[in-house]
C-alpha positions as CSV (number, residue, x, y, z in Angstrom):
1,M,0.2,0.0,-0.1
2,S,1.2,3.3,-1.1
3,D,1.1,6.6,1.0
4,K,1.8,10.0,0.6
5,T,5.4,9.0,2.4
6,D,6.3,6.3,-0.2
7,K,5.4,8.5,-2.8
8,L,7.8,11.5,-1.5
9,I,10.4,8.8,-1.2
10,E,9.9,7.5,-4.5
11,E,9.8,11.0,-5.8
12,Y,13.2,11.6,-4.3
13,I,14.8,8.3,-5.4
14,S,13.6,8.4,-8.8
15,G,14.6,12.2,-9.9
16,I,11.1,13.8,-9.7
17,L,11.9,15.8,-7.1
18,D,14.6,17.7,-9.0
19,I,12.5,18.1,-11.9
20,K,9.7,19.6,-10.0
21,I,12.5,22.1,-8.9
22,K,13.8,23.2,-11.8
23,Y,10.4,22.9,-13.7
24,R,9.5,25.3,-11.1
25,E,12.6,27.8,-11.3
26,R,12.1,27.9,-14.5
27,E,8.2,28.6,-14.5
28,L,9.3,31.4,-12.1
29,S,11.7,33.0,-14.3
30,L,9.8,33.6,-17.2
31,E,6.7,34.6,-15.5
32,G,9.6,37.2,-13.9
33,N,9.0,36.2,-9.8
34,N,11.1,36.2,-7.6
35,L,12.4,32.7,-7.0
36,S,13.7,33.1,-3.4
37,K,10.3,34.5,-2.2
38,D,8.2,31.4,-3.9
39,T,7.1,29.3,-0.6
40,I,6.3,26.0,-3.1
41,L,9.7,26.5,-4.4
42,Q,10.9,26.6,-1.2
43,M,9.2,23.8,0.3
44,L,10.6,21.6,-2.4
45,K,14.3,22.5,-1.5
46,I,13.8,21.9,1.9
47,R,12.4,18.5,1.0
48,K,15.0,17.5,-0.9
49,D,17.4,19.1,1.4
50,L,16.4,17.0,4.1
51,F,16.4,13.7,1.7
52,D,19.9,14.6,1.0
53,D,20.8,14.8,4.9
54,L,18.8,11.1,5.1
55,M,20.7,9.7,2.5
56,N,23.6,10.9,3.4
57,M,23.1,9.3,6.5
58,I,22.3,5.7,5.7
59,K,24.6,5.8,3.3
60,G,26.2,2.0,2.9
61,Q,23.7,0.8,5.5
62,P,21.0,-2.2,4.7
63,I,18.1,0.2,4.6
64,E,19.8,2.5,1.6
65,R,20.1,-0.5,-0.6
66,I,16.4,-1.5,0.2
67,I,15.1,2.0,-0.3
68,I,17.4,2.0,-3.7
69,S,16.0,-1.3,-4.6
70,R,12.6,-0.8,-3.6
71,F,12.0,2.6,-5.4
72,L,14.3,3.1,-8.4
73,Y,14.0,-0.3,-9.3
74,H,10.6,-1.1,-8.3
75,L,11.4,-4.4,-7.1
76,T,9.1,-6.4,-4.8
77,W,9.6,-6.9,-1.3
78,L,10.2,-10.6,-2.0
79,E,12.7,-10.2,-4.3
80,V,14.2,-7.3,-2.3
81,G,14.9,-9.3,0.3
82,E,16.4,-12.2,-2.7
83,R,18.4,-9.3,-3.7
84,L,20.1,-8.1,-0.8
85,C,20.1,-11.9,0.9
86,L,17.2,-10.6,3.8
87,E,13.8,-12.2,4.6
88,E,11.3,-10.6,2.9
89,S,9.5,-9.8,6.7
90,T,13.3,-8.2,7.2
91,A,13.5,-5.8,4.6
92,R,10.1,-4.9,5.0
93,K,10.3,-4.3,9.0
94,K,13.9,-1.6,7.9
95,Y,11.8,0.0,5.2
96,Y,8.8,0.8,8.0
97,Q,11.6,1.8,10.0
98,F,13.1,4.4,7.9
99,R,9.3,5.5,7.1
100,K,8.6,6.2,10.4
101,I,11.2,8.7,10.8
102,V,10.6,10.2,7.1
103,N,7.0,10.5,8.7
104,E,8.6,12.1,11.7
105,I,10.3,14.5,9.8
106,F,7.8,15.9,7.3
107,K,5.6,16.2,9.9
108,K,7.5,19.1,11.6
109,I,7.4,21.1,8.4
């Protein structure tokens, strides 16, 4: 089951968040608006910065490979487990722990 947090993670991992930022910047510059005062653009950049920090914190850990396998390569939980030599349930539990942290962080902004 996919929820808002899964969508946020997938947008970051797949590069869609970067595309949204670039598109918004281009849209605003074509309209002649001030980029620094646009709240939508600022929220997108904050989201990207937070995900950059989170991904740096988990670099090299199994959860990083779980997230990349799941959201970049679109593997099923069974395939993620097999690829990383983990039980499917273990991979899922590690992801849900990470997702809980992401939820807590993004509730604050």
